[in-house]
N, C-alpha and C positions, 0 to 999 in steps of 0.2 A: 286668266291662272296669277295666282300670289307664288311668287317664287325667291327662294332664302339662296342666295349664292355666296358660298362659304370661301375663304383662300386664306393662305396664313400673314401673308403679306399683299402688300398693294406697291412695292418696290419697280422701280424701271426693270421692264423682260417681258417674255412671251406672254407667258401665264397672265400677269396685270393686264396685259393689252388685250386678252382674250375675255377676262371679264369686263371691262370697259366697253369694248366693242359689243359682246353678248346683250350685256345690260340697255345698252341706248337701242338696239333694235327690239330687243324685247319689249322695251316703251313702248318704239316705234309701232307693234303689232297690236299693242292694248293690254299686254300686260303687266302687273304689280311687280316691281323688282326690290329686294332689300339685299345690298351687299353687305357680311358679316368678315372683317378680315383684322391683323393685327396691327394695321394702319400703313402708309409708304405714301412716295410722293405723287400716287395717280390718285389720289382723294379727291384732288381738288376736280382732276376730269368728271368723274363721277359727280361732283357736288353740283359744278357747271352742267350738267345734262339733266339736273333733277332727278336724279339718283339718289335715294335716300339711302347712305353707308354710316353703318357703324360700325367703329373698332372697339375689340376686347383683344384682351392679353391671351393669342394665340400664337404669336411670333415664338414659335420653339422646333425643335426636329425630332422632338422624342415626343414619336407618337400616341404612348400610354404615360404621360409623365403628368405631374398635378395641373398644370393648364390645362389639359384635355379634359378632365374631371372638372375642374370648376368652371368651366366654360360651359357644361351641360344646361345647370339649372336656369342660367339668364336666359341659354337658348331655347330650351323649352319655352320658354314664358314669353319669348318675343312669337315662337311661331302661336303659342294660343292668340295673344292680341294680336298680332298682324294675320291671322287666320289661314297660313302659309299652306299653300297646296302641294310644294315640291320642295325638298333640300338639293340642292345640286354643287355637289365638292369639288376641289382642283388641285391639292394635294395630299401627300399623305396624311399628314397631320388631321387636315381636313374630311376626308375620306373615312378615317376612325369616329371624328367626331360624328358626322354625317350618318354614319352608319346606328350608332348607338341611339341618336335623337331619332331613328326609323325606327330601334327596339320601344323606346320609351313612351313615342308620342304616337305612334302609327303615321307617318307623314312619309312619305317613300322617298328613298335616298335614290338618286343619279350621280355616279362619278365619271370624272373626265381623266383618263391618261394622258399625261402630257410628255411622257419618255420611258424609260426602262429603269426597273427594279432591282435591287440584289434579291432574286426569288430563292435563295439558301438561308435569308433571314428567318430564326424562327416567325418571328411578329407575321411576317408574309404570309406565312402555310398556316400557321394555327389561326387567324384572324384576319382574313384576307380583306374584308371590308370593301369592296368595290361596288357595294348598291346594287338596287334592283335591278338597273340597266347601267353600263359602263358605256362611256363616249371613248373610242380610239382618235387620234386626230392624226395617223395613217397607217396603211395597212400592216407597216412593220411593228405600229405600237401593238395593234389586233393580235397579230400574230405572236407578240411576248405574252401577249394579256392569257391565250389562252395555250398557250406550250409549258412556257414556263412558269404561270402565274396561276394555271387551273381555272380560269373564268370559263364558264360554258360559253362556248361558241355563237348560240342563241341569245345572250344576253349583252353581245358586242357589237357595237354598231360605230363603224367607220366612218367620222365626220371629219372632213379636212378642216380646215382653220381658215377663216374667209379675210379678208379685206374691202375697205369701201374703194369700191374701183373707181368711182368718179374722182375724189380725191389725186387720185394717182395720171388721169386723164388732166388735168388740168396743167395748161402752159405756163401758168403765171404764180409760182410758189411765193409765201410771204417774204423770204427775202430773197434778193438777187444771186445770182452767182457768183458774180462778182465783189458783191457786199460779204458775202461767207467767208467766202475765201479769202478776204482781206482781215477779216475779225479774229480768222486761226490762224494766218500770215505764211499763207501760202503761196507759192509762186504760181503765176498765172500761165507761164511759158510752160510748165511742168504738168504732164498728165498725173491725174489723182488715183490711185490705187488703194482702197479700202473696205472698210464694212462697218455695223451698227450691231450693237448689241452689248449685254453684260459680260463686264471681264470675267471671266472665270476660266479654271484651265480644260473646263469639259467645251471651249466655244475655239480654242486651237489657236488664240492668238499667238504665241509664243512661234508656232510656226508659221504663219503671214510673214511676222517678222523675219525670219531667219529666210523666208525666202524671195522678201525684199531686199536685204543681203546681197544674195547670190544675184540678185536683177542688177542692181548698183554694181556690183563685182564683174560683169556682163557688159557693160557699160551704156543700160538702159539709163536713160537721165530720165527720174520720174521719182516721186513723193508720197509717202504711205499716211493715211488718214485713218485712225481707230476711234471711233465715237462711241462712247457708252465710261459706264464705270462698276466699280463690283470687287470683291475680293484679292483678285490678281493683278491689279492697277500698280500696286508698289512694286511689284517682281516684273511685270512687264517695261513699266521706266526702267528700272535698272537695266534691263538686258538692251533697250531700244539705246541706253545713253551709252555703251560699251562701243557700238558699232561705228563705222568708221563716217556713215552717213547720218548720224543721230539727229542732223540738224534738217534733214527730211523726212523724218517721225513724229509725226504729230497726235496727240491723245487728248481729245477734247469730253469735255461730261456729257454734252448733249443739250446746247440750251436752243435751238431752233428746233423747229416740228421734221421728223425724218424724212418727210418729201423733198425740204431743203435741201440735206446734205444730202439727197440721192442726187440730186439736180448737178452735182458738184464733181460725181464720180466718174472717171471714164472706163474702170472697170472694176465690177464688186464681187468681193469675196467671199466666202463662207466656210473655213478651213477646220470645223467642229471635229472633234473627236465622238461623241456622240452627239445625235439629235435627233428629238421624235418626230419632229416636222419641219422648222424653219420658217417663220411668218416674215421675218423679215428679208429673207431669199425672194419670196413673193413679192414683197414689196418692192424690191429694188427690178426683178422683172417688169412689174405693171409700169414701175417710172421709166423703162426704156435703157436700164444700165444692163450691158454684156456681163455677165456672170459664171463665176466659177466656186466649185462646192465640194466639199470630202464627197466622196462617192460612199455614202454609209445611210442608213435609215431611213426617216422622212425623205431627206434632200433628194437621192435617189429616184424619190418620187413624182417629186417636182420635177425636175432637170431628164431629159433624153438627150442624152450624150452627145455632143457633136450638133445637135439639131436645136435647143432652145438654151442649152450653156454649155459649160463643161465641166466636166468629173473628174478630180483626181484622187488616188489614195491618202487615207487620212492620215496625218503624221508625215510627210513626206514633203518637207520643202523644196527639194529639187523640180518634182513633178508639179505643185503648183507655182513655181514660176516659170517653166516651162510655157505653160497653159496661159499664165497673165503674157507673157512677152510675147506668144502667140496672136492675142488678140491686139497688144498695142501696135503690135509690126504689122498684121493686119487690117485695112480699115474696111474692106466688102465684107469679112470673114466676121467683125466685131459688129457691124449693123447688120447682116442676116441674124444672127445670134441674138442679139437686141431684139431687132422688129417680131422673130419666133418667140421670145421668152415674153413679151408685152405682152401678144397673142394668148399664149396659153395662161397665164395669170390672168386677164381678164375674163377668160371664159371658165376656169374652173376652180379659181379660186374666193370666189366671192363671198360679201358678207350674208347676203339674203339666204343663199344656199345653205350656209353653217346652219345659219340662226332657224330655218325652217327647218332642217334635220333633227335640231335638237330640240324645237318642240314637240316635233313626232313621237322623239322618246319621252319627253314628260309624260303625254298623253299616252301610251302605252303604260309606264307606272303608275302612274295615277289610274288608270282604267282596271289595272290589275289587282292595285290596292283595295279598290273598292267592290271589287269583285269576289276579295278574300275578307273582308270584312262581311260581308252580305253572307257569305257563305256559312261563317263562323256563328253568325247570330241564328239563322236558320237550323245551324247546329245543336 
């Protein structure tokens, strides 16, 4: 099968890593993949894995703007030249582009919904653009699609994002924990609390900083590491600089592999305000880190509170601090949570399961398109 994957950008983040992993494993299964994006730092990962990556000017938040319409003709030509069988979009802008390409070329369009949308917007209701089939990355996203956005339940397929579980089974990360700690400036004598991901308001980093301030005031001798970059980075640095323990807060852009960073965390936190799934949470669990996450959306599907992680109310620094303190002060609980979390991640969130489920959706969409075309010809 020849597959065109569409995304507005390939910047570091969940959607882009989803594209990279999906592309690689589709290729392993013998499929041909072309990725079209607005460009970004993860282009290199696609190139290093022999994935055909094309950059077009589709980096925009306005789904019916000039960039959308200008992309249609070159994409139509690419579809025809490559003999594309299926178009799979990942963002709101590319959902629209994929639906228009389906209309103009007859090549079926599948969309993945990675989170929640403002369903009251006129464009969401008049031009839903969810494709012939829609992948939801969690049950909460699937419910949002059917209840809020009016997508037919029979066309929605819940497929959890997956990780390469073998990578997290390795006991020998690329950098030693000591080397990475020294490179960042961490103190070997203090436990590390932290998180990895794009720095934007929805990820709730400011609540993690507030929680860390509470911990310090309660006498917890720890340090905080936030790995990532993004639009809220400047605000976050200013917030951290105002705290008495500012010298114990580190914001690192993420020069090493995520598995290396995970090796130095004593407690991993995901304090998101809204989250369709939470791939970095699964990665932390697979790496054997005890995890604390907001009790929202896809995160509450990943963690069973008190069993394989701890859940706390979103936007509540006090509750977050209490959960982290509990793990730091109870090594038996910490080990039990870490072990159960690892088992859960490796069992239920592997990349092979994600990709095989996605291929099944492709096959259904292609088969339905073929039957429709045959029926029209007979008519």
